[in-house]
C-alpha positions in Angstrom: -20.1 -81.8 35.3 -21.9 -80.4 32.3 -23.6 -77.8 34.5 -20.2 -76.6 35.9 -18.8 -76.2 32.4 -21.9 -74.3 31.3 -21.5 -72.0 34.3 -17.8 -71.4 33.6 -18.6 -70.6 30.0 -21.3 -68.2 31.0 -19.0 -66.3 33.4 -16.3 -66.1 30.8 -18.8 -64.7 28.3 -20.0 -62.0 30.8 -16.3 -61.0 31.4 -15.7 -60.6 27.7 -18.9 -58.5 27.3 -17.8 -56.2 30.2 -14.3 -55.8 28.8 -15.8 -54.9 25.4 -18.0 -52.3 27.0 -15.1 -50.7 28.9 -13.0 -50.6 25.7 -15.8 -49.2 23.7 -16.7 -46.4 26.2 -13.1 -45.3 27.0 -10.7 -44.5 24.1 -7.4 -46.3 24.5 -5.4 -43.7 22.6 -6.5 -40.5 20.8 -4.2 -38.3 18.8 -5.3 -34.8 17.5 -3.5 -33.3 14.6 -4.2 -29.7 14.1 -3.7 -28.0 10.8 -1.1 -25.2 10.6 -2.7 -21.8 10.4 -0.4 -20.9 7.6 -1.7 -23.8 5.5 -5.2 -22.4 5.9 -4.3 -19.3 3.9 -5.6 -19.7 0.4 -3.0 -20.2 -2.3 -4.8 -17.8 -4.6 -3.8 -15.0 -2.3 -0.1 -15.8 -2.9 -0.7 -16.0 -6.6 -2.5 -12.6 -6.9 0.0 -10.9 -4.6 3.0 -12.2 -6.6 1.3 -11.3 -9.9 0.6 -7.8 -8.7 4.1 -7.2 -7.5 5.7 -8.6 -10.7 3.4 -6.4 -12.9 4.2 -3.2 -10.9 7.9 -4.0 -10.9 8.1 -4.7 -14.6 6.1 -1.5 -15.5 8.2 0.6 -13.1 11.5 -0.7 -14.6 10.4 -0.2 -18.2 8.2 3.0 -18.0 8.9 4.5 -14.6 6.5 6.4 -12.3 5.4 9.9 -13.3 6.4 11.7 -10.1 5.2 15.2 -9.4 7.4 18.2 -8.5 6.9 17.5 -4.8 9.2 14.4 -5.2 11.5 15.3 -8.1 12.2 18.9 -7.1 11.4 22.1 -8.9 9.1 25.1 -8.6 5.5 25.3 -7.5 3.9 28.7 -8.3 0.5 29.8 -7.0 -0.7 32.5 -9.4 -3.8 34.3 -10.7 -4.2 34.7 -14.4 -7.2 37.0 -15.2 -6.4 36.7 -19.0 -6.5 32.9 -18.9 -4.0 30.1 -19.2 -2.7 31.3 -22.5 -1.0 34.2 -20.8 0.7 31.9 -18.3 1.9 29.6 -21.1 3.3 32.5 -23.1 5.1 33.8 -19.9 6.7 30.4 -19.3 7.9 30.1 -22.8 9.3 33.7 -22.7 11.3 32.5 -19.6 12.7 29.6 -21.5 10.7 27.0 -19.7 9.0 24.4 -22.0 8.4 21.7 -19.4 5.6 22.6 -17.1 2.2 21.5 -15.8 -0.8 23.9 -15.3 -3.6 23.0 -12.9 -6.7 25.1 -12.4 -7.9 25.6 -8.8 -11.5 24.3 -8.4 -14.0 27.1 -7.8 -11.5 29.8 -9.0 -11.3 30.0 -12.8 -8.5 32.5 -12.8 -6.4 30.7 -10.1 -3.7 28.3 -11.4 -1.0 26.2 -10.0 2.2 26.1 -12.1 4.5 23.1 -11.6 8.0 23.3 -13.1 10.1 20.1 -12.8 13.7 20.0 -11.7 16.3 21.7 -13.8 20.0 22.0 -13.7 19.7 25.4 -12.1 18.2 23.9 -9.0 21.4 22.2 -8.2 22.7 25.4 -6.6 20.5 27.5 -4.3 21.7 30.8 -5.8 20.9 29.6 -9.3 17.5 28.4 -8.2 16.7 31.8 -6.7 17.8 33.6 -9.9 15.6 31.3 -12.0 12.7 32.0 -9.7 13.2 35.7 -10.1 13.3 35.3 -13.9 10.1 33.3 -13.8 8.3 35.9 -11.6 9.4 38.7 -13.9 8.1 36.8 -17.0 4.8 36.2 -15.4 4.3 39.8 -14.3 5.0 41.0 -17.8 1.9 38.9 -18.9 -0.2 40.4 -16.1 -0.1 37.2 -14.1 -0.3 37.8 -10.3 2.0 35.7 -8.2 0.7 34.6 -4.8 3.6 32.3 -3.8 6.6 30.6 -5.3 8.0 27.5 -3.6 11.4 26.0 -4.5 11.5 22.3 -3.7 14.9 20.6 -3.5 15.2 16.9 -4.6 16.2 15.9 -1.1 12.8 17.0 0.1 11.1 14.7 -2.3 13.2 11.8 -1.1 12.3 12.6 2.5 8.6 12.6 1.6 8.8 9.2 -0.1 10.7 7.8 2.9 8.1 9.2 5.4 5.3 7.9 3.2 6.5 4.4 3.7 6.1 4.6 7.4 2.3 4.3 7.8 2.0 1.1 5.8 4.8 -0.5 7.8 3.1 0.5 11.1 -0.2 -0.8 9.8 1.3 -4.1 9.0 3.0 -4.4 12.4 -0.2 -3.4 14.2 -2.3 -6.0 12.2 0.1 -8.8 13.1 0.2 -7.9 16.8 -3.6 -7.6 16.9 -4.0 -11.0 15.3 -1.5 -12.6 17.6 -3.1 -11.2 20.7 -6.6 -12.1 19.7 -6.1 -15.5 18.0 -2.8 -16.6 19.6 0.9 -16.3 18.8 0.8 -19.3 16.5 -1.4 -17.2 14.1 1.2 -14.4 13.9 2.8 -16.0 10.8 -0.6 -16.4 9.1 -1.5 -12.8 10.0 1.8 -11.6 8.4 1.1 -13.7 5.2 -2.5 -12.5 4.8 -1.7 -8.8 5.6 1.3 -8.7 3.2 -0.8 -10.4 0.5 -3.6 -8.0 0.8 -1.3 -5.0 0.8 0.8 -6.3 -2.1 -2.4 -6.8 -4.3 -3.7 -3.3 -3.5 -0.5 -1.4 -3.9 0.6 -3.4 -6.9 -2.6 -2.8 -8.9 -2.8 0.9 -8.0 0.8 1.7 -8.9 0.4 -0.3 -12.1 -2.6 1.9 -13.0 -0.6 5.1 -12.3 2.2 3.9 -14.6 0.0 2.6 -17.4 -2.2 5.7 -17.7 0.8 8.0 -17.0 -1.0 9.7 -14.0 0.9 12.2 -12.0 1.9 10.7 -8.6 1.7 13.7 -6.3 1.6 14.2 -2.6 -2.1 13.6 -2.5 -1.6 10.4 -4.4 0.9 9.3 -1.7 -1.6 10.0 1.0 -4.3 8.0 -0.9 -1.9 5.1 -1.4 -1.0 5.0 2.3 -4.7 5.0 3.2 -5.3 2.1 0.8 -2.4 0.2 2.3 -3.8 0.7 5.8 -7.3 -0.4 4.7 -5.8 -3.5 3.1 -4.0 -4.3 6.4 -7.2 -4.0 8.3 -9.0 -6.3 5.8 -6.3 -8.8 6.0 -6.4 -8.9 9.8 -10.2 -9.2 9.9 -10.2 -11.9 7.2 -7.8 -14.0 9.3 -10.6 -14.7 11.8 -12.6 -16.5 9.0 -9.8 -18.9 8.1 -10.3 -22.5 9.4 -8.3 -23.3 12.5 
């Protein structure tokens, strides 16, 4: 009788050990919780982007951006002054123009670019042509040779600014599409956040520097800013691959 009880207990013990091995080797229920890609974006990126945008916005609202003639409208005169810049300044003052910018052409000491900002006379095409003739006459009296006079309307400047915003927008869209195709559509929102953050930091700091130091924002500046925005978009798209999944 005791032997039978011991055999039953031994069999029961073997069954419990087998069940324990099965349960230990095969998981009953496993749940995998993946982190959202948007949460993987460092918060410092949002902080820096917001700070750069606020700084640029406050400076622009209080001091404004020193736009060149290409955007505000006016005259651009390509001239040659053998007697030096003094003759050009005297000619402009004789023509009644006291607001102008003179730029020397690199490699040509006598060549100069004269920029005259928008005036009331530019509102009418006939008045603008008359003012251009007066300016040309005053320069010739001071022995200043005129190569070309360009009259830029304010509407042309607005079109340039509008067209200049297209490359950064296209770079942003391409960066988001690239990240979504390579890493999956669930990373599209993260790509948008990282790309926008990088572009906001770059553009905000550069525009703030232009405003603080009163640098002239010309057409070449717009091209440089567009290139910087595209570079920031590329860096944002590449850095997304280093974020934890």
